[in-house]
C-alpha positions in Angstrom: -57.8 -25.2 -12.4 -55.3 -27.7 -11.0 -56.9 -30.5 -13.1 -56.5 -28.5 -16.3 -52.8 -27.8 -15.6 -52.3 -31.5 -14.9 -54.0 -32.5 -18.1 -51.9 -30.0 -20.1 -48.6 -31.4 -18.6 -49.7 -35.0 -19.5 -50.5 -33.9 -23.1 -47.1 -32.3 -23.5 -45.4 -35.4 -22.2 -47.3 -37.6 -24.6 -46.4 -35.3 -27.5 -42.7 -35.4 -26.6 -42.7 -39.2 -26.3 -44.4 -39.5 -29.7 -41.9 -37.1 -31.2 -38.9 -39.0 -29.8 -40.3 -42.3 -31.1 -40.8 -40.7 -34.5 -37.2 -39.5 -34.6 -36.0 -43.0 -33.6 -38.1 -44.7 -36.3 -36.8 -42.2 -38.9 -33.2 -42.9 -37.9 -33.9 -46.7 -38.2 -35.4 -46.2 -41.6 -32.6 -44.0 -42.8 -29.7 -46.2 -41.6 -30.0 -48.9 -44.4 -29.9 -46.1 -46.9 -26.8 -44.7 -45.3 -25.2 -48.2 -45.3 -25.9 -48.5 -49.0 -24.4 -45.1 -49.8 -21.0 -46.6 -50.7 -22.6 -49.1 -53.0 -24.7 -46.5 -54.7 -21.7 -44.2 -55.1 -19.2 -46.8 -56.3 -21.5 -49.2 -58.1 -20.0 -52.2 -56.4 -21.6 -54.6 -54.0 -19.6 -56.4 -51.2 -21.7 -59.5 -52.1 -20.3 -59.6 -55.6 -16.6 -60.2 -55.1 -13.7 -62.6 -55.9 -11.3 -63.5 -53.1 -7.9 -65.1 -53.8 -4.7 -65.9 -51.9 -1.6 -64.7 -53.8 1.8 -66.4 -53.1 5.3 -65.0 -53.7 8.8 -66.1 -53.0 12.4 -65.2 -53.6 15.6 -67.2 -53.3 18.6 -65.6 -51.7 22.0 -66.5 -50.3 22.4 -66.6 -46.5 24.9 -64.3 -44.9 25.0 -65.7 -41.3 25.2 -69.1 -39.7 23.9 -70.1 -36.2 25.1 -73.1 -34.2 24.7 -74.3 -30.6 27.8 -75.5 -28.9 28.5 -76.4 -25.3 30.1 -78.6 -22.7 28.6 -81.4 -20.7 30.5 -82.8 -17.6 29.7 -85.3 -14.9 30.8 -86.1 -11.4 29.8 -87.8 -8.2 29.7 -84.4 -6.4 27.9 -81.3 -7.8 30.9 -79.0 -7.1 33.2 -81.3 -9.0 31.0 -81.4 -12.1 30.3 -77.7 -12.0 34.0 -76.8 -11.6 35.0 -78.9 -14.5 32.2 -77.6 -16.7 33.2 -74.0 -15.9 36.9 -74.6 -16.7 36.0 -76.2 -20.1 33.4 -73.5 -20.9 35.8 -70.7 -20.3 38.2 -72.4 -22.7 35.4 -72.7 -25.3 34.5 -69.0 -25.0 38.1 -68.0 -25.3 38.3 -70.1 -28.5 35.3 -68.3 -29.9 36.7 -64.9 -29.1 40.0 -65.9 -30.8 38.1 -67.1 -33.8 36.6 -63.6 -34.2 33.2 -64.1 -32.7 31.9 -61.0 -30.9 30.4 -61.1 -27.4 27.0 -59.9 -28.7 26.9 -63.0 -31.0 27.2 -65.5 -28.1 24.2 -66.1 -25.9 23.6 -68.7 -23.3 20.7 -70.9 -24.3 20.7 -73.6 -21.6 22.4 -74.3 -18.3 21.3 -77.4 -16.4 22.3 -79.7 -13.5 20.8 -83.2 -13.4 21.0 -86.0 -11.0 21.5 -89.4 -12.7 20.9 -91.9 -9.9 21.4 -95.0 -12.1 24.0 -94.1 -14.7 24.4 -96.6 -17.5 25.8 -99.0 -18.5 27.6 -100.0 -15.3 26.8 -97.7 -12.4 29.4 -97.4 -9.6 28.2 -98.6 -6.2 28.9 -97.7 -2.6 31.2 -100.4 -1.2 29.5 -100.4 2.2 25.9 -100.6 1.0 26.1 -101.8 -2.6 23.8 -98.9 -3.6 24.5 -97.2 -6.9 26.4 -93.9 -6.5 24.6 -90.8 -7.9 26.1 -89.0 -10.8 25.6 -85.3 -11.5 25.6 -84.0 -15.0 26.2 -80.3 -15.8 25.4 -78.9 -19.3 26.1 -75.4 -20.5 25.1 -74.5 -24.1 25.5 -71.2 -26.0 24.0 -70.0 -29.3 26.7 -68.6 -31.6 26.1 -66.4 -34.6 28.9 -66.6 -37.2 28.9 -63.7 -39.6 31.7 -64.9 -41.8 30.4 -68.0 -43.6 33.9 -68.8 -44.8 35.0 -69.3 -41.2 32.2 -71.7 -40.1 34.5 -74.8 -40.3 37.3 -73.1 -38.5 35.0 -72.0 -35.7 33.7 -75.5 -35.2 37.2 -77.0 -35.2 38.3 -74.4 -32.6 35.4 -75.2 -30.2 36.0 -78.9 -30.5 39.6 -78.5 -29.7 38.7 -76.3 -26.8 36.6 -79.1 -25.2 33.1 -78.7 -26.7 31.3 -82.1 -26.6 27.9 -80.9 -27.6 27.3 -79.3 -31.0 23.7 -78.9 -32.3 23.0 -78.5 -36.0 24.0 -75.5 -38.0 21.3 -73.3 -39.6 21.8 -70.5 -42.2 19.9 -67.3 -42.3 19.8 -63.7 -43.6 20.6 -61.1 -41.0 18.2 -58.5 -42.6 15.5 -60.2 -44.7 13.4 -57.1 -45.2 14.5 -56.4 -48.8 13.8 -60.0 -49.8 10.5 -59.9 -48.0 9.5 -56.8 -49.9 10.2 -58.6 -53.2 8.2 -61.7 -52.1 5.3 -59.4 -51.1 5.3 -57.7 -54.5 5.3 -61.2 -56.2 2.4 -62.2 -54.0 0.3 -59.2 -55.0 1.1 -59.9 -58.7 0.2 -63.5 -58.2 -3.1 -62.6 -56.6 -4.0 -60.3 -59.6 -3.3 -63.1 -62.0 -5.4 -65.6 -60.0 -8.3 -63.2 -59.7 -8.2 -62.4 -63.4 -8.2 -66.1 -64.3 -11.2 -66.8 -62.0 -13.1 -63.8 -63.4 -12.5 -64.9 -67.0 -13.6 -68.5 -66.2 -16.7 -67.2 -64.5 -17.6 -64.9 -67.3 -17.4 -61.6 -65.3 -15.2 -58.6 -65.3 -12.7 -58.0 -62.5 -13.1 -54.7 -60.6 -10.9 -52.8 -58.3 -9.5 -54.1 -55.0 -11.9 -54.2 -52.1 -9.4 -55.4 -49.4 -5.9 -56.7 -48.9 -4.6 -58.6 -45.8 -1.6 -60.8 -45.0 -2.3 -64.5 -44.5 -1.8 -65.3 -40.8 1.0 -67.9 -40.6 1.6 -67.6 -44.3 4.5 -65.2 -44.1 7.5 -67.5 -44.0 10.9 -66.8 -42.5 14.0 -67.9 -44.2 14.2 -71.7 -44.2 17.7 -73.1 -43.4 19.2 -75.7 -45.6 20.7 -79.0 -44.3 24.5 -79.1 -44.0 27.0 -81.9 -43.8 30.2 -81.8 -41.7 32.6 -84.4 -40.4 34.0 -84.1 -36.8 37.0 -82.3 -38.3 37.8 -81.0 -41.8 34.3 -81.7 -43.2 32.5 -79.6 -45.7 29.8 -77.0 -45.1 27.5 -75.8 -47.8 25.2 -72.8 -46.9 23.1 -73.3 -50.1 20.2 -70.9 -50.6 17.2 -69.7 -48.6 13.6 -69.3 -49.8 11.6 -66.5 -48.4 7.8 -66.7 -49.0 4.9 -64.4 -48.6 1.1 -64.8 -48.9 -1.6 -62.2 -49.2 -5.4 -62.4 -49.4 -7.0 -60.0 -51.8 -10.7 -59.4 -52.4 -11.7 -57.8 -55.7 -15.1 -56.3 -56.7 -16.9 -57.8 -59.7 -17.7 -55.2 -62.4 -21.4 -55.0 -63.1 
């Protein structure tokens, strides 16, 4: 009796195993059909596509300027160099405030203290030993955003008069480039459509609907600043224009 029960259990287990295998094989067989459902429904195959990169750009006038200004001082003692730098930097910041620059538009970009053991061209030496005396250099730089482009020259003149002896190039930008970017994006999509249509015509096929759209990584450009010219005092500054570019990759189906 026990032998019959054991055989029956084994038979049931084998039946369940075969059934599960059958279900798995059925699922495997049905998966490709499911994957092809979209192709069957739409009539388009991902293997029959045209991919292009569309480019768009717009030219706009900048509305802000950015410039780095600061003070560099030196001394044989750190305290001496730091104190002088602080005094001149406070004068520079006061000049910026008087010129109408708000506190939010002034940001420290660099503060450094360096030891120059052998200053050129003629280092001072210790009388007793003849060894060159060390020289400490202190630099303090701030980034300044100027929102009134007509006042750029006046701001630079003011900081120079206040004691600034480091001025790094001026760049021009757009405070809010979102509208220009939207226009460049629309141009890029239009350009992609034109490129794809031309390729389809040259290949003797008909262009279908869009399969996918993506931004080109690294292709979306920020406003590029123009070069400017300015003398130490009373020079001219020209903000020029900025070009904002945009790139998109678009894949189209080919009509059958």
